[in-house]
C-alpha positions in Angstrom: 86.0 73.6 154.1 83.6 73.5 151.8 84.3 75.6 148.4 80.3 77.6 149.6 80.9 79.2 152.7 77.9 80.7 154.9 77.8 83.8 155.5 75.8 85.8 158.6 75.6 89.8 158.7 76.0 91.0 162.5 74.3 93.4 163.9 74.4 95.3 159.9 78.2 94.7 159.6 78.7 92.4 156.9 81.4 93.0 154.4 84.6 91.2 153.9 87.5 90.3 152.4 88.7 86.2 151.3 92.1 86.3 150.3 93.7 82.0 149.2 97.1 81.8 148.8 98.9 78.1 148.3 102.6 78.1 150.2 104.8 75.3 149.9 105.3 73.5 154.1 103.3 71.8 156.0 100.3 72.9 158.3 102.3 73.0 161.6 105.2 75.2 159.9 102.0 77.3 158.9 100.7 77.5 162.1 104.4 78.5 164.0 104.5 81.1 161.1 100.8 82.5 162.1 101.6 82.1 166.0 105.4 82.9 166.8 106.3 86.4 167.8 109.4 86.7 166.0 108.8 84.6 162.6 105.3 87.3 162.4 108.3 90.1 162.6 109.5 88.8 159.6 106.2 89.0 157.6 104.3 92.0 158.7 106.1 94.8 158.6 107.7 94.4 161.9 105.0 93.7 163.0 105.6 90.8 167.0 101.9 88.9 167.6 101.7 88.6 171.2 99.4 85.0 172.7 98.6 82.7 174.7 97.4 80.8 171.6 94.1 79.2 173.9 90.7 80.2 173.5 89.6 83.5 175.0 92.8 84.8 175.5 94.3 88.0 174.2 96.6 89.5 171.8 98.2 92.0 171.0 100.3 93.3 167.6 103.0 95.6 167.7 106.2 97.4 166.9 107.2 97.7 170.7 107.8 101.5 172.1 106.7 102.5 168.3 103.5 101.2 167.9 100.6 99.0 169.1 98.5 97.9 165.5 95.6 95.8 166.3 94.5 93.7 169.4 91.3 91.0 170.8 90.7 87.6 171.2 91.6 84.1 170.4 87.5 82.6 169.3 88.5 79.5 168.6 92.4 78.4 168.7 92.1 74.1 166.8 96.0 74.4 165.7 97.6 73.6 162.8 94.2 73.9 161.0 91.8 76.5 162.4 92.2 80.2 164.1 89.6 82.6 164.6 90.4 85.8 166.2 88.4 88.9 167.7 90.5 92.6 165.5 90.9 96.0 166.5 92.9 97.7 164.9 95.0 100.9 166.9 97.8 101.8 164.5 95.6 105.9 163.6 92.0 107.0 164.8 90.2 106.6 161.3 90.4 102.3 161.9 90.0 103.2 165.6 86.2 104.2 164.6 86.0 100.9 163.0 85.5 98.9 165.6 85.3 94.9 165.6 85.7 92.7 162.9 87.0 89.7 162.4 89.8 87.1 160.7 90.0 83.6 160.5 92.9 81.8 159.6 92.3 78.4 157.7 94.6 75.7 157.0 94.3 72.7 154.8 96.7 70.1 153.5 97.5 70.0 149.7 99.6 67.5 148.8 103.2 68.4 149.6 101.8 72.0 149.9 99.3 73.8 151.7 96.4 75.9 151.1 96.1 78.9 153.6 91.9 81.1 153.3 92.2 84.4 155.4 89.1 86.0 156.1 88.6 89.5 156.7 84.8 89.6 157.6 82.3 91.9 160.1 83.8 94.7 158.5 81.8 98.0 157.7 79.8 97.7 154.7 82.2 101.6 154.6 85.4 100.0 156.1 88.5 101.9 155.8 90.5 100.2 153.1 93.7 100.2 155.4 92.4 97.2 157.5 92.3 95.0 154.7 94.5 96.5 151.9 97.6 95.0 154.2 96.8 91.5 153.6 98.2 90.9 150.1 101.9 92.5 151.5 101.6 90.0 154.2 101.1 86.5 152.9 103.1 87.1 150.4 105.7 87.8 153.2 104.5 84.8 154.7 104.7 82.7 151.8 108.0 83.9 150.4 109.4 83.3 154.0 108.1 79.5 154.7 109.3 78.5 150.8 112.6 80.4 150.5 114.1 81.6 153.8 113.9 85.5 153.1 111.7 88.0 154.3 110.4 89.6 150.9 110.5 93.2 150.2 107.3 95.0 149.7 106.2 99.0 150.6 105.1 98.3 153.7 107.9 96.6 155.2 110.5 99.2 153.5 107.9 101.4 154.8 108.4 99.8 158.3 111.6 98.4 158.7 113.3 101.8 159.7 110.4 101.6 163.5 111.3 98.7 163.7 114.8 98.4 163.8 
């Protein structure tokens, strides 16, 4: 990854958010945390993501029997370095109206740690902030889980902890 990123506006949808975090872990363990349904539930408000993680395959994110969160396709799958997914939010009518966007997970080893860059792009110029507002809590929970083995309480995890029961 270079520090200079090329960004293309697709179909008039040109807004993006980028989150970058450093985690003391291996690329393989970080990849596992991103793609394991059970691990994902621990840092993503009880939401599990199910897929076979192959290029072109579909994924679904949900709290089973409670709420569907998102769905899409795995556009690029390059373990343990890069995952590009289309993303359609499903948890409310407001976010459903936003349509499809894209999430890119990029993992780069840095000594005994990893840099994780999550880019959520192809968002509308006036995109609902619910589409990207949860990322800081999710990524903080991911970092805590991998570095300590413990779950992190965040406003999102506390809100949904009863639903994930």
